[in-house]
C-alpha positions in Angstrom: 4.8 -33.8 -31.3 6.5 -32.8 -34.6 9.9 -34.5 -35.3 12.8 -32.5 -36.8 12.8 -34.4 -40.2 9.2 -35.4 -40.3 8.0 -35.7 -43.9 11.5 -35.3 -45.5 13.5 -38.0 -47.3 15.6 -38.4 -44.1 12.5 -39.4 -42.1 11.9 -42.4 -44.4 14.0 -45.6 -44.8 16.1 -45.7 -48.0 14.4 -47.2 -51.0 15.9 -48.7 -54.2 15.3 -46.4 -57.2 14.9 -49.2 -59.6 12.6 -51.7 -57.9 11.0 -49.6 -55.1 11.8 -52.0 -52.3 13.7 -51.1 -49.1 17.4 -51.1 -49.7 17.8 -53.9 -47.1 15.4 -56.1 -49.2 16.5 -55.1 -52.7 17.8 -57.9 -55.0 18.9 -55.6 -57.9 22.5 -56.0 -59.1 24.8 -53.1 -58.3 24.8 -50.5 -61.1 27.6 -50.8 -63.6 29.7 -47.6 -63.8 31.4 -47.0 -67.1 34.7 -45.2 -66.8 34.9 -41.9 -68.5 37.1 -42.2 -71.6 39.0 -39.4 -73.2 38.8 -39.4 -77.0 42.1 -40.2 -78.7 41.9 -37.1 -80.8 42.2 -35.0 -77.6 45.5 -36.7 -76.4 49.1 -36.6 -77.4 51.1 -39.8 -77.1 54.8 -39.3 -76.5 56.9 -42.1 -77.9 60.7 -42.6 -77.6 63.3 -45.3 -77.9 65.3 -45.9 -74.7 68.4 -48.0 -74.2 68.2 -50.0 -71.0 70.7 -51.9 -68.9 72.7 -54.6 -70.8 72.0 -52.8 -74.1 68.3 -53.7 -74.3 66.3 -51.4 -76.5 62.7 -50.4 -75.4 60.1 -48.2 -77.2 58.0 -46.4 -74.6 54.6 -44.7 -75.0 53.8 -42.1 -72.3 51.7 -39.0 -71.8 48.4 -40.8 -71.8 46.0 -40.5 -68.8 45.6 -43.9 -67.1 42.1 -43.1 -66.0 40.9 -41.8 -69.4 42.3 -44.7 -71.4 42.3 -48.5 -71.4 46.1 -48.8 -71.2 46.2 -52.6 -70.8 44.2 -53.0 -74.0 46.4 -50.4 -75.8 49.5 -52.3 -74.7 48.1 -55.6 -75.9 47.3 -54.0 -79.3 50.8 -52.5 -79.7 52.4 -55.8 -78.7 50.3 -57.7 -81.2 51.0 -55.2 -84.1 54.8 -55.1 -83.3 55.1 -58.9 -82.7 57.0 -58.2 -79.6 56.8 -58.5 -75.8 56.2 -55.6 -73.5 54.5 -54.4 -70.4 52.6 -51.5 -68.7 54.7 -49.9 -66.0 53.3 -47.0 -63.9 51.1 -45.7 -66.8 53.9 -46.1 -69.4 53.5 -48.7 -72.2 56.9 -50.4 -72.9 57.4 -52.5 -76.0 60.6 -54.5 -76.4 62.8 -53.4 -79.4 62.9 -50.4 -81.6 59.4 -50.1 -83.1 59.2 -46.3 -83.2 57.7 -46.0 -86.7 55.3 -48.9 -86.4 53.9 -47.7 -83.0 53.6 -44.1 -84.4 51.6 -45.5 -87.3 49.3 -47.6 -85.1 48.6 -44.8 -82.6 47.9 -42.4 -85.5 45.5 -44.9 -87.0 43.7 -45.2 -83.7 43.4 -41.4 -83.6 46.1 -40.2 -81.2 48.3 -37.3 -81.9 51.9 -38.6 -81.8 55.0 -36.7 -80.6 58.4 -38.4 -81.1 60.9 -37.5 -78.4 64.6 -38.0 -78.7 
């Protein structure tokens, strides 16, 4: 008697592509998936200075795709270059103080197109 999937890949148990063992017996580490990064030259960073509650001044960097960039590393770089604190809030990098010119220079040095808003 012929089975429906006889001789196809669905008739055989799954096998690891790297070591050739059954997947249930495989000891290979899971594959590392590198995130797809968008080159800085293809992106425009929008920077602005905002006045917050109690008169606090914050420089924000927006317009960068969170999936295509390493925003935590970018925020750390900007904080270091400006010598100021800051954070990453919902895909927007916030640096404490008015650092518009310095942030524009750093982003341009990295390769981003810079657009000043406001």
